[in-house]
C-alpha positions as a LaTeX table, in Angstrom:
\begin{tabular}{lrrr}
\hline
Residue & $x$ (\AA) & $y$ (\AA) & $z$ (\AA) \\
\hline
Met1 & $-10.62$ & $-14.59$ & 10.27 \\
Ser2 & $-10.27$ & $-15.04$ & 6.53 \\
Met3 & $-10.85$ & $-18.45$ & 5.04 \\
His4 & $-7.83$ & $-17.79$ & 2.78 \\
Thr5 & $-5.36$ & $-16.97$ & 5.54 \\
Asn6 & $-3.54$ & $-20.27$ & 5.09 \\
Val7 & $-3.06$ & $-19.94$ & 1.33 \\
Gln8 & 0.67 & $-20.08$ & 0.76 \\
Leu9 & 2.51 & $-19.35$ & $-2.45$ \\
Asp10 & 5.45 & $-21.53$ & $-3.42$ \\
Arg11 & 7.67 & $-18.46$ & $-3.69$ \\
Asp12 & 8.40 & $-15.16$ & $-2.00$ \\
Ile13 & 6.16 & $-12.20$ & $-2.73$ \\
Lys14 & 8.23 & $-9.31$ & $-4.08$ \\
Cys15 & 7.09 & $-6.06$ & $-2.54$ \\
Ala16 & 8.01 & $-2.41$ & $-3.08$ \\
Val17 & 7.37 & 0.38 & $-0.59$ \\
Leu18 & 6.96 & 4.00 & $-1.65$ \\
Thr19 & 6.68 & 6.78 & 0.89 \\
Val20 & 5.20 & 10.02 & $-0.44$ \\
Ser21 & 6.28 & 12.99 & 1.66 \\
Asp22 & 7.79 & 16.45 & 1.41 \\
Thr23 & 9.24 & 16.16 & 4.91 \\
Arg24 & 10.33 & 12.55 & 5.55 \\
Asp25 & 13.74 & 11.09 & 4.84 \\
Tyr26 & 15.03 & 7.53 & 5.27 \\
Asp27 & 15.75 & 8.18 & 8.97 \\
Thr28 & 12.35 & 9.70 & 9.81 \\
Asp29 & 10.06 & 7.63 & 7.57 \\
Lys30 & 8.23 & 5.72 & 10.28 \\
Gly31 & 5.38 & 4.66 & 7.94 \\
Gly32 & 7.56 & 3.10 & 5.24 \\
Gln33 & 9.76 & 1.43 & 7.85 \\
Leu34 & 6.69 & 0.02 & 9.60 \\
Val35 & 5.38 & $-1.50$ & 6.35 \\
Gln36 & 8.66 & $-3.36$ & 5.95 \\
Ser37 & 8.74 & $-4.45$ & 9.59 \\
Leu38 & 5.14 & $-5.72$ & 9.57 \\
Leu39 & 5.72 & $-7.73$ & 6.38 \\
Ser40 & 8.92 & $-9.32$ & 7.70 \\
Asp41 & 7.12 & $-12.34$ & 9.17 \\
Leu42 & 5.50 & $-13.26$ & 5.84 \\
Asn43 & 7.01 & $-14.78$ & 2.71 \\
Val44 & 7.76 & $-11.25$ & 1.45 \\
Ser45 & 11.02 & $-9.87$ & 0.14 \\
Ile46 & 11.74 & $-6.16$ & $-0.18$ \\
Asp47 & 14.95 & $-5.45$ & $-2.06$ \\
Ser48 & 16.73 & $-2.22$ & $-1.08$ \\
Ser49 & 15.99 & $-0.86$ & $-4.56$ \\
His50 & 12.29 & $-1.36$ & $-3.80$ \\
Tyr51 & 12.08 & 1.22 & $-1.02$ \\
Arg52 & 11.93 & 4.86 & $-2.04$ \\
Ile53 & 10.75 & 8.23 & $-0.77$ \\
Val54 & 9.41 & 10.77 & $-3.26$ \\
Lys55 & 7.96 & 14.25 & $-2.85$ \\
Asp56 & 4.21 & 14.94 & $-2.94$ \\
Asp57 & 4.38 & 15.34 & $-6.71$ \\
Lys58 & 2.11 & 13.43 & $-9.09$ \\
Ala59 & 4.77 & 13.05 & $-11.80$ \\
Ala60 & 7.40 & 11.80 & $-9.32$ \\
Ile61 & 4.96 & 9.27 & $-7.85$ \\
Thr62 & 3.83 & 8.06 & $-11.28$ \\
Thr63 & 7.41 & 7.74 & $-12.53$ \\
Gln64 & 8.46 & 5.57 & $-9.57$ \\
Leu65 & 5.34 & 3.40 & $-9.74$ \\
Lys66 & 5.74 & 2.80 & $-13.49$ \\
Ala67 & 9.41 & 1.88 & $-13.00$ \\
Trp68 & 8.45 & $-0.77$ & $-10.44$ \\
Leu69 & 5.48 & $-1.98$ & $-12.51$ \\
Asp70 & 7.99 & $-2.82$ & $-15.27$ \\
Thr71 & 9.84 & $-5.19$ & $-12.91$ \\
Asp72 & 8.90 & $-8.50$ & $-11.28$ \\
Val73 & 7.43 & $-6.80$ & $-8.19$ \\
Asp74 & 4.13 & $-8.38$ & $-7.07$ \\
Val75 & 2.88 & $-5.70$ & $-4.67$ \\
Ile76 & 3.49 & $-1.98$ & $-4.23$ \\
Ile77 & 2.47 & $-0.32$ & $-0.98$ \\
Thr78 & 2.48 & 3.46 & $-0.82$ \\
Thr79 & 2.24 & 5.52 & 2.34 \\
Gly80 & 1.31 & 9.17 & 2.52 \\
Gly81 & $-0.48$ & 11.66 & 0.31 \\
Thr82 & $-3.94$ & 10.10 & 0.59 \\
Gly83 & $-5.73$ & 12.95 & 2.37 \\
Ile84 & $-7.67$ & 15.91 & 0.99 \\
Ala85 & $-5.05$ & 18.65 & 1.24 \\
Ala86 & $-3.91$ & 20.26 & $-2.01$ \\
Arg87 & $-0.50$ & 18.51 & $-1.77$ \\
Asp88 & $-2.11$ & 15.06 & $-1.34$ \\
Val89 & $-1.84$ & 13.61 & $-4.86$ \\
Thr90 & $-0.97$ & 9.95 & $-4.33$ \\
Ile91 & $-4.45$ & 8.77 & $-5.30$ \\
Glu92 & $-4.42$ & 10.97 & $-8.42$ \\
Ala93 & $-1.17$ & 9.25 & $-9.43$ \\
Val94 & $-2.29$ & 5.71 & $-8.57$ \\
Gln95 & $-5.88$ & 5.51 & $-9.85$ \\
Pro96 & $-5.13$ & 6.17 & $-13.55$ \\
Leu97 & $-2.70$ & 3.21 & $-13.48$ \\
Leu98 & $-5.23$ & 0.74 & $-12.03$ \\
Thr99 & $-6.66$ & $-2.02$ & $-14.19$ \\
Lys100 & $-9.19$ & $-2.85$ & $-11.47$ \\
Glu101 & $-9.93$ & $-1.06$ & $-8.23$ \\
Ile102 & $-10.50$ & $-3.21$ & $-5.15$ \\
Glu103 & $-13.24$ & $-1.01$ & $-3.70$ \\
Gly104 & $-13.61$ & $-3.19$ & $-0.63$ \\
Phe105 & $-10.11$ & $-2.31$ & 0.53 \\
Gly106 & $-10.84$ & 1.40 & 0.87 \\
Glu107 & $-14.29$ & 0.74 & 2.28 \\
Leu108 & $-13.03$ & $-1.69$ & 4.93 \\
Phe109 & $-10.05$ & 0.51 & 5.76 \\
Arg110 & $-12.28$ & 3.51 & 6.43 \\
Tyr111 & $-14.75$ & 1.37 & 8.40 \\
Leu112 & $-12.00$ & $-0.06$ & 10.61 \\
Ser113 & $-10.41$ & 3.39 & 10.98 \\
Tyr114 & $-13.76$ & 4.76 & 12.08 \\
Thr115 & $-14.58$ & 2.01 & 14.56 \\
Glu116 & $-11.11$ & 1.25 & 15.94 \\
Asp117 & $-9.00$ & 4.34 & 15.57 \\
Val118 & $-9.92$ & 7.84 & 14.44 \\
Gly119 & $-13.72$ & 8.08 & 14.47 \\
Thr120 & $-15.29$ & 10.43 & 11.95 \\
Arg121 & $-11.88$ & 11.65 & 10.75 \\
Ala122 & $-11.80$ & 8.38 & 8.76 \\
Leu123 & $-13.88$ & 10.09 & 6.08 \\
Leu124 & $-10.79$ & 12.15 & 5.16 \\
Ser125 & $-8.92$ & 9.04 & 4.03 \\
Arg126 & $-8.85$ & 8.18 & 0.36 \\
Ala127 & $-6.94$ & 4.91 & 0.89 \\
Val128 & $-7.23$ & 2.76 & $-2.23$ \\
Gly129 & $-6.28$ & $-0.71$ & $-3.41$ \\
Gly130 & $-6.28$ & $-2.22$ & $-6.86$ \\
Thr131 & $-4.54$ & $-4.18$ & $-9.55$ \\
Val132 & $-2.35$ & $-3.15$ & $-12.44$ \\
His133 & $-2.60$ & $-6.23$ & $-14.63$ \\
Asp134 & $-0.89$ & $-8.95$ & $-12.52$ \\
Lys135 & 0.34 & $-6.65$ & $-9.74$ \\
Leu136 & $-1.28$ & $-5.13$ & $-6.66$ \\
Ile137 & $-1.09$ & $-1.57$ & $-5.35$ \\
Phe138 & $-2.27$ & $-0.40$ & $-1.93$ \\
Ser139 & $-2.11$ & 3.30 & $-1.05$ \\
Leu140 & $-2.24$ & 3.98 & 2.68 \\
Pro141 & $-2.19$ & 7.12 & 4.78 \\
Gly142 & 1.24 & 7.92 & 6.15 \\
Ser143 & 0.50 & 7.63 & 9.88 \\
Thr144 & 1.86 & 4.58 & 11.67 \\
Gly145 & $-1.62$ & 3.89 & 13.07 \\
Ala146 & $-3.07$ & 3.71 & 9.56 \\
Val147 & $-0.20$ & 1.55 & 8.29 \\
Lys148 & $-0.55$ & $-0.87$ & 11.21 \\
Leu149 & $-4.33$ & $-1.10$ & 10.77 \\
Ala150 & $-4.16$ & $-1.68$ & 7.00 \\
Leu151 & $-1.35$ & $-4.22$ & 7.15 \\
Glu152 & $-2.51$ & $-6.23$ & 10.16 \\
Lys153 & $-6.26$ & $-6.24$ & 9.54 \\
Leu154 & $-6.52$ & $-6.23$ & 5.73 \\
Ile155 & $-3.36$ & $-6.78$ & 3.69 \\
Lys156 & $-1.38$ & $-9.41$ & 5.62 \\
Pro157 & $-4.27$ & $-11.86$ & 6.14 \\
Glu158 & $-5.06$ & $-11.86$ & 2.41 \\
Leu159 & $-1.71$ & $-11.12$ & 0.72 \\
Asn160 & $-0.90$ & $-14.66$ & $-0.44$ \\
His161 & $-4.44$ & $-15.15$ & $-1.70$ \\
Leu162 & $-4.48$ & $-11.77$ & $-3.46$ \\
Val163 & $-1.18$ & $-12.47$ & $-5.26$ \\
Leu164 & $-2.40$ & $-15.94$ & $-6.21$ \\
Glu165 & $-5.66$ & $-14.54$ & $-7.63$ \\
Val166 & $-4.10$ & $-11.66$ & $-9.56$ \\
Thr167 & $-1.43$ & $-13.90$ & $-11.14$ \\
Lys168 & $-3.84$ & $-16.64$ & $-12.32$ \\
\hline
\end{tabular}
């Protein structure tokens, strides 16, 4: 249990959700929908304009991220495109934007994936977290198991504290 779990901001956290997929649409995007569902019990707001699906295309991902980074969004969570296949380019789009990488996020995500979920297949995940000035970005694999693990075990317990720290 985190010692910062009870940190509470005096405002809602504005979140954006980006699903990266060549095959998902708004009806079949279980990962992006699960992010929104899992955040619904926190002080998080996700405006309808802050949920998008883009193709596995570095330029499309970068364009959407930069558009949201120019708004008052606090946190961007991406799902999909974090593996090692040729089409997996989410990390290549996200990392150049980062001011600081939160290495511990990817390390803990892979550790938890290994021990609780997928075993040695966890080494295929390039999940990453970081800051872009006063905003946070977390890039998660697209599977609902990965989304649930990252949100419940890592992001939700620390989200208020992370936003507080990055906006100091």
